[in-house]
N, C-alpha and C positions, 0 to 999 in steps of 0.2 A: 606377594610372590616377588621372587628375586629378579632384579633388572636383567641379569643374564639369561634367565629362563624366557622372559618376555621377548628379548632380542632374538632368541633362537626361533621362536614362532614367527618372527617377522623377517627372518634371514639376514639379519645384520649383526649376528653374534661374532663373526670373524673380525669385524672392525673394532679393535681395542680402543683406538682413539675416540670413536663414536661413543663407546660404552662409558669411558671415563668422563666425556663431555656431558652425556645424559645424566650421570650420577652427580656431576657438579650442579646441573640445573635442578635436579631433585632436591639436593641439600639446600640450595638457595630458596626454592619455593617453600620448603618446610620452615625456614628460619623467617621468611617475610610474612607469611600469612597461612591460615588454616584452609587448605583447599577443600576439605569436606563441607565447609559452609556454603560454597558455591555448587555443591553436588558432585564433586569430582572425587572418586574413590582412589585407592592406592594403585589398582591396576591401570585405571585410566590415566592417572598421573604419570605412572611410569612410561606408558605408551606415548603420551604427549611429549614427555621429556626426550625420548628417543627421536621423535620427529623434529623437535626443535634442534636437537643436536645434528640430525641429518641435514636439515636445511641450512644450518650454520656452516657445516663442512662440505656442502654441496654433494651429498651422498644420496644415491637413488633410494627412495622410500615408497613402500606400497601403503598408501593412505587407506585404501579400501579395506585391506586386511587389518590395518590398525583400528579402524572404526568398528569392525566386526569384533575384534578382540576386546575393545573397550566396553562393549555392551551399551553404548549410547547410539542415538540416531545420528545421521550425518550432520543435521543442523545443530544438535546439542554438542556434538564433538567439536565442530567448528567454533561454536561460541566458547567452549571450555578452552580450546587451543589458544584462541586469541586473548582470552583473559590471562592464562598462565604465561604466554609469550610476552605480553605487555608487562606482567608482574616481574619477570626476570630482566626486563630492560633490553630484550633482543629487538633491534630494528632491521626491518626488511629493506633491502636495496632493490628498487624497481625503477626502470625508466619506460618511457613511452614506447620505444622500439620493441623491447622484450614483451611488453603487454600486447602490443598489436600482433606480433608473431604468435603469441600464445593463443590468441582469440581469433586469429585469422582475419584481421582488419588492417592490413598493411597500408592500405590507401589512406587511412585516417591519421597517419603519423604526423604529417605536416599540419593538419587541421587541429589536432589535439595540442601540439607544441605551441602553436600560435594562440590558441584559446587559453591555454594555461599560463603563457606569458603575460597576456592581457589581464588576466585575473590577478596575478601576482602584483603587477604594477598598480592596479586600482585598489587592491586590498591594502597595500602599503600606503597609498595616498590617503586612504580613509582613516589610517591610524595617526595618533599624535606623534610628533617627531621623536619624543623620548622613548616610545615603545617600538619604533620600526626596527631597531637593532635586535629586538627579542623575537621577531617573526621567524618561524621555522617552517620552510616549505619542503624540507627534505623527507618529510614523512610520506609514504606511498599513498595515503588516503587522498591526497590532493591530485595526484596523477591518475589514480583509478576513477575518481569522481568526474574529472575532466573528460577521460576516456568513455565513461558511461553516458555522459550527457551528449557528447558529440555522436556517439553511436545511435543514441535515441533520436537525435535530430535528423540523421541521415537514414533513419528507419532500418537500422541494422539490429538484429536480435543478439544480445549478449546476456549471459547469466548473471543477474544482479547478485545473488547469493555467492556464486563463484567469485566474483570480483571482491566482495567483502572478505571472503576467505583468503584470497591472494594478498590483499593488503594488510590482513591481520588487524582489522579494526572492528568496531561494534556497528550494529545497524543504526543506532541513534546518532553516533558520530558521523557515519556516512551520510545520513539524511540531513544533518546540520551542515555539512560541507556542500551538499548539493544545493540547499537553499541559499547559501551564502553566494555560490557561483551564479545562480540564477538571478539573484538581486543585483550583482555587480556587473554581469556580463550577459545580459539577456540576449543581445544580438549575436552573441557567439554560441550560446547553448539553448536558448529558448525556442519553442515552436509556436508560432502564432496561429491561433485557431481561426478558420474562416468563418465569417458570420453568415448564418443560413438565411436565405431569402424567405420572407414570410409567406410568399405565394407557394413555396414548395412544402410548407408545413401542413400536413393533413389533419383533418378533424377539427380545425379551428373555426371554419365557416359555419359548422353546424351549431356552435354555441351561440351564434348571433340570432338564430331563429328561436331558440329556447328562452333566452333572457329578454324580457320585454324592454328593459332600459338600454340594451346594446344591440337590438335588432336593427336591420337596415330597412329604410323605407323605400319602396320601389313604387314609382308613379304608375306603372302598368298593372300593379296588383293591389291598388287601394280598395277595390270592390271586394276583393277576397279576404276573409278574415285570416289572421295569423294563427299559428298553432296555439299560442297563449290565449288569444281571444276565443278560439273554437273550444279550447278546453274549459275556459271560464263559462261560456254560454251553456256547455253540456252540464257543468255542475250546477248552474242556476236553474236549468230545466229539470234536473233530477230533484232539486230542492223543492221546486213548485209542485212537481208531481207527488212527492212524499207529503207535502203540506195539505194538498187537496184530498189525498187519501185519508189522512188522519181526520180532517174536517168531515168528510163523508161518513166515516165510521162512527164518529161521535153522533152525528145527526141521526143515523139509522138506529143507534142505541136508544136515543131519546124518544123516537117514534114508536119503537117496539115497547119500551117501558110505559109510555103513556097509553098505548092501546091495551095493555094488560091491566092497567089500573082502571081504565074505563069499563072493561068488560067485568071487573070485579065488583065495581059500584052498581052496575045494572043487575047483577045477580042478587 
């Protein structure tokens, strides 16, 4: 399908600059790699190129309509969008203030900035001197990851998949950055779990009565048999009863057989 026809369905056909930019991105994608390998068809590729061009030119774009037109699920579309966007080398500019306003967490701006600054310092300190100049923190994945961890620590609900979509990265890369931040700046991002009191854990005391090696000995109940002893005594009693029954049955059979033989000899 022609790019202009898809643009008409998305109400962006009047913007000629956007169409030219989208066509440029599509040619670049065709030259660099085969998009069909990652499951992106021609229609979906054209839709994604239009959205990339719209985000680059800051033009309003209806993403829900684009997802519906592409024929993919929302998650699959976001993954394909991130792949193609990274493939053409388009970088997203995102700061903490814009992110906080977008997700309605303005009070976290100072906290995120402080935590992100501490992570950058410690990350650089962990690198060899020769590699510190190559460290690139301009990518939005670092800002978004710090924002997500700060929101999680303050028990604020934010959509993780939407954050990944905003920063234009993959889930694996996002998880890798989260792990790195937790390792280097746990006091800024980590949430310490409270240790539960053993007295508040239900069901553990019952095990002490079942297992003979771990049961508690109470001086006031020494005369009363425990559950284990009671069960063992019942099994022994049943065994003795069955044993005596077998012995009695064998004895009665011998007596009956001997009486029959005796009567036969007398006849």
